[in-house]
C-alpha positions as CSV (number, residue, x, y, z in Angstrom):
1,X,-42.1,37.4,35.3
2,X,-41.4,39.0,31.9
3,X,-39.3,41.7,33.6
4,X,-37.4,39.1,35.6
5,X,-36.7,37.1,32.5
6,X,-35.5,40.2,30.5
7,X,-33.3,41.2,33.4
8,X,-31.7,37.7,33.5
9,X,-31.1,37.7,29.8
10,X,-29.5,41.2,30.1
11,X,-27.2,40.2,33.0
12,X,-26.2,37.0,31.1
13,X,-25.3,39.0,27.9
14,X,-23.4,41.7,29.9
15,X,-21.4,39.1,31.9
16,X,-20.7,37.2,28.7
17,X,-19.4,40.3,27.0
18,X,-17.3,41.2,30.1
19,X,-15.9,37.7,30.4
20,X,-15.1,37.6,26.7
21,X,-13.4,41.0,26.6
22,X,-11.3,40.1,29.7
23,X,-10.2,36.7,28.3
24,X,-9.5,38.3,25.0
25,X,-7.3,40.9,26.6
26,X,-5.4,38.2,28.5
27,X,-4.1,36.8,25.3
28,X,-4.5,34.3,22.5
29,X,-3.0,31.2,24.0
30,X,-5.0,28.0,23.7
31,X,-6.5,26.4,26.8
32,X,-4.0,23.5,26.7
33,X,-1.2,26.0,26.7
34,X,-2.3,28.1,29.7
35,X,0.1,28.2,32.7
36,X,-1.3,27.3,36.1
37,X,-1.5,31.0,37.0
38,X,-3.5,31.8,33.8
39,X,-5.8,28.8,34.4
40,X,-6.6,29.9,37.9
41,X,-7.4,33.4,36.8
42,X,-9.6,32.0,34.0
43,X,-11.5,29.7,36.4
44,X,-12.1,32.5,38.9
45,X,-13.4,34.8,36.2
46,X,-15.8,32.1,35.0
47,X,-17.0,31.5,38.6
48,X,-17.6,35.2,39.3
49,X,-19.6,35.5,36.1
50,X,-21.8,32.5,37.2
51,X,-22.4,34.0,40.6
52,X,-23.4,37.4,39.1
53,X,-25.9,35.8,36.8
54,X,-27.4,33.5,39.4
55,X,-27.9,36.1,42.2
56,X,-30.3,38.6,40.7
57,X,-30.3,40.7,43.8
58,X,-26.6,41.4,43.5
59,X,-25.6,44.5,41.6
60,X,-23.8,43.8,38.3
61,X,-20.8,45.9,39.3
62,X,-20.1,43.3,42.1
63,X,-19.3,40.8,39.4
64,X,-17.7,43.2,36.9
65,X,-15.3,44.8,39.3
66,X,-13.7,41.6,40.6
67,X,-13.3,40.4,37.0
68,X,-11.5,43.6,35.9
69,X,-9.4,43.4,39.1
70,X,-8.2,39.9,38.1
71,X,-7.5,41.1,34.6
72,X,-5.3,43.9,36.0
73,X,-3.5,41.4,38.2
74,X,-2.8,39.1,35.3
75,X,-1.6,42.0,33.1
76,X,0.7,43.3,35.8
77,X,2.3,40.0,36.4
78,X,2.6,39.2,32.7
79,X,4.4,42.6,32.2
80,X,6.8,41.9,35.1
81,X,7.4,38.4,33.8
82,X,8.6,39.8,30.4
83,X,11.6,41.3,32.2
84,X,12.2,38.7,34.9
85,X,12.9,35.0,34.5
86,X,12.6,34.5,38.2
87,X,9.0,35.8,38.2
88,X,8.2,33.6,35.2
89,X,9.5,30.6,37.0
90,X,7.6,31.5,40.1
91,X,4.2,31.7,38.4
92,X,4.6,29.5,35.3
93,X,7.0,26.9,36.7
94,X,9.9,25.3,34.7
95,X,9.9,22.7,32.0
96,X,11.0,19.2,33.1
97,X,13.2,16.9,31.1
98,X,11.5,13.5,31.3
99,X,13.5,11.6,28.8
100,X,17.1,12.3,27.7
101,X,18.9,10.1,25.2
102,X,16.3,7.3,25.5
103,X,16.6,7.3,29.3
104,X,13.6,8.0,31.5
105,X,14.2,10.4,34.3
106,X,12.3,8.6,37.1
107,X,13.1,11.2,39.8
108,X,11.7,14.0,37.7
109,X,8.6,12.0,37.0
110,X,8.1,11.5,40.7
111,X,8.6,15.2,41.4
112,X,6.0,16.1,38.8
113,X,3.7,13.2,39.9
114,X,3.8,12.1,36.3
115,X,3.3,8.3,35.7
116,X,4.3,5.9,33.0
117,X,0.8,5.7,31.6
118,X,0.7,9.4,31.1
119,X,4.2,9.3,29.5
120,X,3.3,6.5,27.0
121,X,0.0,8.2,26.1
122,X,1.7,11.5,25.3
123,X,4.5,9.8,23.3
124,X,1.9,8.0,21.2
125,X,0.2,11.4,20.7
126,X,3.5,12.6,19.3
127,X,3.7,9.5,16.9
128,X,6.5,7.9,19.0
129,X,6.0,4.2,19.7
130,X,9.2,3.4,21.5
131,X,10.9,5.2,24.4
132,X,14.3,4.2,23.0
133,X,13.6,6.4,19.9
134,X,13.4,9.6,21.9
135,X,16.3,11.9,22.1
136,X,14.6,14.4,24.5
137,X,11.1,14.6,26.0
138,X,10.3,17.8,27.9
139,X,7.2,18.2,30.1
140,X,6.2,21.8,29.5
141,X,4.6,24.0,32.1
142,X,1.3,23.6,30.3
143,X,1.4,19.9,30.9
144,X,2.1,19.1,27.2
145,X,5.0,16.8,26.3
146,X,7.4,18.1,23.7
147,X,9.3,15.3,22.0
148,X,12.5,15.3,19.9
149,X,13.0,11.9,18.3
150,X,16.4,10.4,17.6
151,X,17.8,10.5,14.1
152,X,16.9,7.5,11.9
153,X,20.3,5.9,12.2
154,X,20.4,5.9,15.9
155,X,16.9,4.7,16.7
156,X,16.3,1.7,18.9
157,X,20.0,1.2,19.2
158,X,20.3,0.6,23.0
159,X,18.8,-2.3,24.9
160,X,19.4,-1.3,28.5
161,X,19.3,2.3,29.8
162,X,20.8,3.4,33.1
163,X,23.3,0.5,33.6
164,X,26.8,0.9,32.3
165,X,27.7,-2.7,33.2
166,X,24.7,-4.0,31.3
167,X,25.5,-1.8,28.3
168,X,28.9,-3.3,28.1
169,X,27.5,-6.8,28.1
170,X,27.2,-8.6,24.8
171,X,23.8,-8.4,23.1
172,X,22.0,-11.7,23.2
173,X,20.2,-13.1,20.2
174,X,16.5,-12.1,20.5
175,X,13.9,-14.1,18.6
176,X,11.8,-12.1,16.2
177,X,8.2,-11.8,17.6
178,X,5.5,-11.9,15.1
179,X,3.1,-9.1,15.9
180,X,2.8,-5.7,14.3
181,X,1.7,-3.4,17.1
182,X,3.2,-0.6,19.2
183,X,5.8,-1.8,21.7
184,X,4.2,-3.7,24.6
185,X,5.0,-2.9,28.2
186,X,6.4,-5.9,30.0
187,X,7.4,-4.4,33.3
188,X,6.1,-1.1,34.8
189,X,7.4,0.1,38.2
190,X,9.0,-3.2,38.9
191,X,5.8,-5.2,38.2
192,X,5.5,-7.7,35.4
193,X,2.6,-7.1,33.0
194,X,1.5,-10.7,32.7
195,X,-1.3,-10.0,30.3
196,X,1.1,-8.5,27.8
197,X,3.4,-11.4,28.2
198,X,0.6,-13.7,27.3
199,X,-0.2,-11.6,24.3
200,X,3.2,-12.3,22.8
201,X,3.2,-16.0,23.9
202,X,5.9,-15.6,26.5
203,X,6.3,-16.4,30.2
204,X,7.9,-14.8,33.3
205,X,10.7,-17.5,33.0
206,X,11.5,-16.2,29.4
207,X,11.5,-12.6,30.6
208,X,13.7,-13.4,33.6
209,X,16.3,-15.0,31.2
210,X,16.1,-12.0,28.9
211,X,16.8,-9.4,31.6
212,X,19.5,-11.5,33.3
213,X,21.3,-11.8,29.9
214,X,21.4,-8.0,30.0
215,X,22.9,-7.8,33.5
216,X,19.7,-7.3,35.5
217,X,18.9,-9.8,38.2
218,X,15.4,-9.1,39.4
219,X,12.2,-7.6,38.0
220,X,12.0,-5.1,40.8
221,X,15.2,-3.5,39.6
222,X,13.4,-2.3,36.4
223,X,11.4,0.8,36.2
224,X,10.1,0.2,32.7
225,X,10.6,-2.5,30.1
226,X,9.0,-2.9,26.7
227,X,9.4,-5.0,23.6
228,X,8.9,-3.9,20.0
229,X,7.7,-5.9,17.0
230,X,11.2,-7.0,16.2
231,X,11.6,-8.6,19.6
232,X,14.0,-5.9,20.9
233,X,13.8,-5.1,24.6
234,X,14.0,-1.6,26.0
235,X,15.0,-1.5,29.7
236,X,15.1,1.4,32.0
237,X,16.4,0.6,35.6
238,X,15.0,1.9,38.8
239,X,18.3,3.6,39.8
240,X,21.0,5.0,37.6
241,X,24.6,4.3,38.7
């Protein structure tokens, strides 16, 4: 029993050292910045280490050799990627522009299977409350959202995004709404968020009048609509012209 325990401890220490050295050689990027390829390699190394520790009858080299093999593969591909953009795109993917000039790129979000809740959460993580205040938002290959806000003088300057006819329409007078919170979502994927409407003391009838004043006939035409603490609506249509 003592010999078995000592052997288990020794295998655990050796696999830890091997895994640590392999991951250390792979680079210093944080977990949240790993590409899909690097993440797969990391998961496989961790799994191999676990198998080697659990199966006491398996020789240690059957765990160490696969880990070193994965390290060599990663290093080889990383070296080739330094000189080839095509290889980098193949293994790491390409960044995706999610927002440009306050306009949400719905098609790119669909391709990346990236929903509105994810977008709003990551905008808040970047201290951005309103989509209209974003100049560019790029979804990096690591899954992180890089955000470039608009300059102070141009923030929240557009009511309707994605409709040239609506943008030419005169801006209606919007009553100031008394709440000091982040902008509330009123429409998401063409569906009215009734609970948020109730929170600001408004109805679907009021919302329908607001969007019609901006050249939009139906709720289903709107991909995303929010309202800020000043009562300004931000509208992004389902389809750009």
